[in-house]
C-alpha positions as CSV (number, residue, x, y, z in Angstrom):
1,M,0.0,0.0,-0.1
2,S,1.2,3.5,-0.7
3,G,1.0,6.4,1.7
4,P,3.4,8.5,3.9
5,L,3.5,5.6,6.4
6,A,3.9,2.7,4.0
7,G,6.2,0.1,5.5
8,K,5.9,1.5,9.0
9,V,4.6,-0.7,11.9
10,C,2.3,0.9,14.5
11,L,0.6,-0.3,17.7
12,V,-2.4,1.6,19.0
13,T,-3.7,0.3,22.4
14,G,-7.3,0.6,23.3
15,A,-8.6,1.0,19.6
16,T,-12.1,-0.6,19.7
17,R,-13.6,2.9,19.9
18,G,-13.0,6.5,20.7
19,I,-9.7,8.3,20.2
20,G,-7.8,5.0,19.9
21,K,-10.0,3.9,17.0
22,G,-9.7,7.3,15.3
23,I,-5.9,7.1,15.6
24,A,-5.8,3.7,14.1
25,L,-8.0,4.5,11.2
26,Q,-5.7,7.5,10.2
27,L,-2.5,5.4,10.6
28,G,-4.0,2.7,8.4
29,E,-5.2,5.1,5.8
30,A,-1.7,6.6,5.8
31,G,-0.3,3.1,4.7
32,A,1.0,1.8,8.0
33,T,0.6,-1.9,9.3
34,V,-1.5,-1.1,12.4
35,Y,-1.8,-3.5,15.3
36,I,-4.7,-2.7,17.6
37,T,-5.5,-4.0,21.0
38,G,-8.6,-4.1,23.2
39,R,-10.6,-6.3,25.4
40,T,-13.4,-6.9,22.9
41,L,-12.5,-8.9,19.8
42,K,-15.9,-9.4,18.2
43,P,-19.0,-7.1,17.8
44,K,-21.5,-7.5,20.7
45,Q,-25.0,-8.8,19.9
46,D,-26.7,-5.7,21.4
47,G,-24.4,-3.4,19.2
48,V,-23.2,-1.4,22.3
49,G,-19.6,-0.4,22.3
50,G,-17.0,-1.2,19.7
51,S,-14.8,-4.2,18.9
52,L,-11.3,-4.8,17.4
53,E,-12.9,-6.6,14.3
54,E,-15.1,-3.5,13.6
55,T,-12.1,-1.2,13.8
56,A,-10.1,-3.6,11.6
57,R,-12.9,-3.9,9.0
58,E,-13.0,0.0,8.7
59,I,-9.3,0.1,8.3
60,D,-9.3,-2.6,5.6
61,D,-12.1,-0.7,3.8
62,R,-9.9,2.3,3.6
63,G,-7.3,0.3,1.9
64,G,-5.1,-0.2,5.2
65,K,-3.7,-3.3,6.8
66,C,-4.8,-4.1,10.4
67,V,-3.9,-6.7,12.8
68,P,-6.4,-6.9,15.8
69,V,-5.0,-8.5,18.9
70,Q,-7.3,-9.1,21.9
71,C,-5.5,-7.8,25.1
72,D,-6.5,-6.9,28.6
73,H,-4.1,-4.2,29.5
74,S,-4.4,-4.9,33.1
75,K,-2.7,-8.2,32.6
76,D,1.0,-7.8,32.1
77,E,1.4,-11.3,30.6
78,Q,-1.1,-10.3,27.9
79,V,0.7,-7.0,27.2
80,K,4.1,-8.8,26.8
81,A,2.5,-11.3,24.4
82,V,1.4,-8.3,22.1
83,F,4.9,-7.0,21.8
84,D,6.3,-10.5,21.4
85,R,4.0,-11.1,18.6
86,I,5.0,-7.8,16.8
87,E,8.7,-8.6,17.3
88,R,8.2,-12.1,15.7
89,E,5.8,-11.1,12.9
90,Q,7.7,-7.8,11.9
91,N,11.3,-8.9,12.5
92,G,11.6,-6.7,15.5
93,R,10.2,-3.6,13.9
94,L,8.0,-1.1,15.7
95,D,7.9,2.5,14.4
96,V,5.1,4.0,16.5
97,L,3.5,3.2,19.9
98,V,0.3,5.0,20.9
99,N,-0.6,4.5,24.7
100,N,-4.2,5.2,24.5
101,A,-5.8,2.1,26.5
102,Y,-8.0,3.4,29.3
103,A,-10.5,1.5,31.4
104,A,-12.0,4.2,33.6
105,V,-14.6,6.1,31.4
106,T,-17.5,4.5,33.2
107,A,-15.9,4.9,36.6
108,L,-15.1,8.6,36.0
109,M,-18.6,9.4,34.8
110,G,-20.0,8.1,38.2
111,A,-17.3,10.0,40.3
112,V,-17.5,13.5,38.9
113,S,-18.3,16.2,41.7
114,T,-17.9,13.5,44.4
115,P,-15.1,14.4,47.0
116,F,-12.3,11.9,46.8
117,W,-12.8,10.9,50.4
118,E,-16.2,9.8,49.6
119,L,-15.2,7.6,46.7
120,P,-14.2,4.0,47.1
121,E,-10.4,3.6,47.3
122,T,-10.6,1.4,44.2
123,I,-11.1,4.5,42.0
124,W,-7.4,5.0,42.0
125,D,-6.7,1.6,40.4
126,D,-9.7,2.0,38.1
127,V,-8.2,5.2,36.8
128,N,-4.5,4.6,36.9
129,N,-3.8,0.9,36.4
130,V,-4.5,0.7,32.8
131,G,-4.4,4.5,32.2
132,L,-1.0,4.9,33.7
133,R,0.9,1.9,34.9
134,N,0.2,0.0,31.6
135,H,1.5,3.0,29.7
136,Y,4.8,2.5,31.4
137,I,4.9,-1.2,30.7
138,C,4.2,-0.8,27.1
139,T,6.7,2.0,26.8
140,V,9.2,-0.4,28.3
141,Y,8.5,-3.2,25.7
142,A,8.5,-0.5,22.8
143,A,11.8,0.8,23.8
144,K,13.3,-2.6,23.6
145,L,12.4,-2.6,19.9
146,M,13.0,0.9,19.1
147,V,16.3,1.6,20.8
148,P,18.3,-1.0,18.7
149,A,16.8,0.4,15.6
150,K,17.7,4.0,16.6
151,Q,14.3,5.4,15.7
152,G,10.7,5.4,16.9
153,L,7.8,7.5,18.3
154,I,5.9,7.0,21.4
155,V,2.7,8.9,21.9
156,N,0.9,9.1,25.3
157,I,-2.7,10.2,25.1
158,S,-3.3,12.7,27.9
159,S,-5.4,15.7,28.6
160,G,-5.4,19.1,30.3
161,G,-6.3,17.3,33.4
162,G,-2.6,16.9,33.9
163,L,-2.3,20.7,34.3
164,R,-5.4,21.6,36.4
165,Y,-8.2,20.0,38.4
166,L,-10.6,18.0,36.1
167,F,-13.0,15.4,37.0
168,N,-11.5,14.1,40.3
169,V,-8.2,13.7,42.1
170,A,-7.2,10.3,40.7
171,Y,-7.7,11.5,37.2
172,G,-5.6,14.6,37.5
173,V,-2.8,12.8,39.2
174,G,-2.8,10.1,36.6
175,K,-2.8,12.6,33.6
176,A,0.0,14.7,35.2
177,A,2.0,11.3,35.6
178,V,1.3,10.4,32.0
179,D,2.8,13.8,30.9
180,R,5.8,13.2,33.1
181,L,6.2,9.7,31.8
182,A,6.6,11.0,28.3
183,A,9.1,13.8,29.4
184,D,11.2,11.5,31.6
185,C,11.2,8.6,28.9
186,A,12.2,11.2,26.3
187,H,15.2,12.3,28.4
188,E,16.7,8.7,28.4
189,L,15.5,7.9,24.7
190,K,16.8,11.0,23.0
191,K,20.3,9.9,22.5
192,H,18.9,6.8,20.8
193,G,16.8,8.6,18.3
194,V,13.5,7.7,19.8
195,A,11.0,10.4,20.5
196,A,8.3,10.4,23.3
197,V,5.5,13.0,23.5
198,S,2.3,13.6,25.3
199,L,-0.7,14.4,23.2
200,W,-3.7,16.6,24.5
201,P,-6.9,16.3,22.4
202,G,-9.5,18.9,23.2
203,A,-13.2,18.1,23.7
204,V,-13.5,14.9,21.5
205,K,-17.0,13.7,20.0
206,T,-16.4,10.0,21.0
207,E,-19.3,7.5,20.9
208,H,-19.6,7.7,24.6
209,I,-19.8,11.5,24.6
210,L,-22.3,11.4,21.7
211,D,-24.5,9.1,23.9
212,K,-24.3,11.5,26.6
213,F,-25.7,14.3,24.5
214,K,-29.1,12.9,25.3
215,D,-28.9,15.0,28.5
216,P,-29.0,18.6,27.5
217,D,-28.2,19.9,31.0
218,L,-24.8,18.2,31.6
219,T,-22.2,20.9,32.5
220,I,-18.4,20.8,32.9
221,D,-15.8,23.2,34.0
222,V,-13.4,24.1,31.0
223,G,-10.7,26.8,31.5
224,G,-12.6,28.3,34.5
225,Y,-15.8,28.6,32.5
226,E,-18.8,26.4,33.3
227,A,-20.5,25.8,29.9
228,K,-23.0,23.2,28.8
229,Q,-21.1,20.1,27.9
230,R,-23.3,19.7,24.8
231,D,-22.1,23.0,23.3
232,I,-18.4,22.3,24.1
233,F,-18.4,19.0,22.4
234,L,-20.5,20.2,19.5
235,M,-17.4,22.6,18.8
236,G,-15.0,19.8,19.5
237,E,-13.0,17.2,17.6
238,T,-13.7,14.0,15.9
239,P,-11.7,11.0,17.3
240,E,-9.7,11.1,13.9
241,Y,-8.3,14.6,14.6
242,A,-5.8,13.2,17.0
243,G,-5.1,10.5,14.4
244,K,-4.1,13.1,11.9
245,C,-1.8,14.6,14.6
246,V,-0.1,11.2,15.0
247,V,0.3,10.6,11.3
248,N,2.0,14.2,11.0
249,L,4.2,13.5,14.0
250,A,5.3,10.1,12.7
251,T,6.3,11.7,9.3
252,D,7.9,14.8,10.8
253,R,11.7,14.5,10.0
254,N,12.4,17.0,12.9
255,I,10.3,15.1,15.4
256,M,13.2,15.0,17.9
257,R,12.6,18.8,18.4
258,K,9.3,17.9,20.0
259,T,10.5,15.0,22.1
260,G,9.6,15.3,25.9
261,R,6.9,18.0,25.2
262,V,3.1,18.1,25.8
263,L,1.5,18.9,22.3
264,L,-2.1,20.0,21.8
265,T,-4.0,18.7,18.8
266,M,-5.3,22.1,17.8
267,D,-1.7,23.5,17.8
268,L,-0.5,20.7,15.7
269,A,-3.2,21.2,13.2
270,Q,-2.2,24.8,12.8
271,E,1.4,23.8,12.5
272,Y,1.0,21.1,10.0
273,G,-2.0,22.7,8.2
274,F,-4.8,20.3,8.4
275,T,-8.5,20.4,9.4
276,D,-10.7,17.8,11.0
277,I,-12.1,15.0,8.8
278,D,-15.4,17.0,8.3
279,G,-13.4,20.0,7.2
280,H,-14.2,22.0,10.3
281,V,-11.6,23.5,12.7
282,P,-12.2,22.7,16.3
283,I,-11.9,25.3,19.0
284,N,-8.5,26.1,20.4
285,Y,-8.6,26.5,24.2
286,R,-5.5,28.6,24.1
287,Q,-7.1,31.1,21.9
288,L,-8.6,34.1,23.9
289,K,-11.3,34.4,21.2
290,S,-12.4,30.7,22.0
291,L,-12.4,31.3,25.7
292,A,-14.5,34.5,25.4
293,L,-17.1,32.7,23.1
294,M,-17.2,29.8,25.5
295,G,-17.9,32.2,28.3
296,G,-20.9,33.7,26.4
297,H,-18.9,36.9,25.6
298,T,-19.8,36.7,21.9
299,W,-19.3,40.3,20.9
300,I,-15.9,40.4,22.7
301,G,-14.9,37.1,21.1
302,A,-15.8,38.6,17.7
303,M,-13.4,41.4,18.3
304,I,-10.4,39.3,19.5
305,P,-8.0,38.2,16.6
306,G,-7.6,34.4,16.5
307,F,-3.9,34.4,16.7
308,I,-3.8,35.8,20.2
309,K,-3.2,32.8,22.4
310,I,-2.5,32.1,26.1
311,P,1.4,31.4,26.2
312,F,2.5,28.1,27.5
313,W,4.5,29.7,30.4
314,A,1.2,31.3,31.6
315,L,-0.5,27.8,31.4
316,A,2.4,26.3,33.4
317,A,2.1,29.1,36.0
318,I,-1.3,27.8,37.1
319,T,0.0,24.6,38.3
320,H,1.0,26.2,41.6
321,K,4.0,24.0,42.0
322,F,6.2,26.7,43.4
């Protein structure tokens, strides 16, 4: 197959639906051989949720090559088996790892606005076993393949919850750790030509979120503004927007200049010059214009130029670490 990633081997964890599926679709469309993992191999009879076979079928329909591998990422032996299979089938080659697997969506939805001391202690493992510890395990195995080849890209899917409070304590601590995982791994991998970054999507219209749209009164705090969740996500990204980011990062000859950094999907879209798959440009939470519009200040937002953004140093300042 032709494409910018023809001949490349990629692994996307947690690719039955949502952002993981969107990334896998874009990598496959770009010509890569894409290994995808998840707990659900075959479509469910009730049609609820996604499956590896459904994602693989969509990649095949786009002319891509996909290898679905059933894996519970809370089981270390199953994770190791995935990398052993890639090493065996691809002669030790792995070009891109996307750490996306996450098992806490349902747990999080039931824990929003509840103080951490009133939540069951198990919320920590629900959020950070697959969502953090597994990312480290996968990164270890990926590095064993990438370091000898002196090339590779590791992408951790994270969020702005790593910078300021979002959802609950376990979530924020986990996302901050995921960002630090990318930064510290990058420090050790850089001399071997392997890049590691953390990618922050914005509001993403996943299958789960679209289902939640049935409740028109859901609210969420974004950037200090309480806005209707429906409105925020209607202005948001499709799951494939992050996929376009990963494809561009994987083909960037200067990727080592980005290693160790937190990257925002909307900033990468501007840098690489692409829009979402539906042609629309999702809101950029660094733009003062977007924040004004989200806060209901439409006339002010209309007057603010789109190029005026909150600088990264200002975002870092709100972490209150010093």
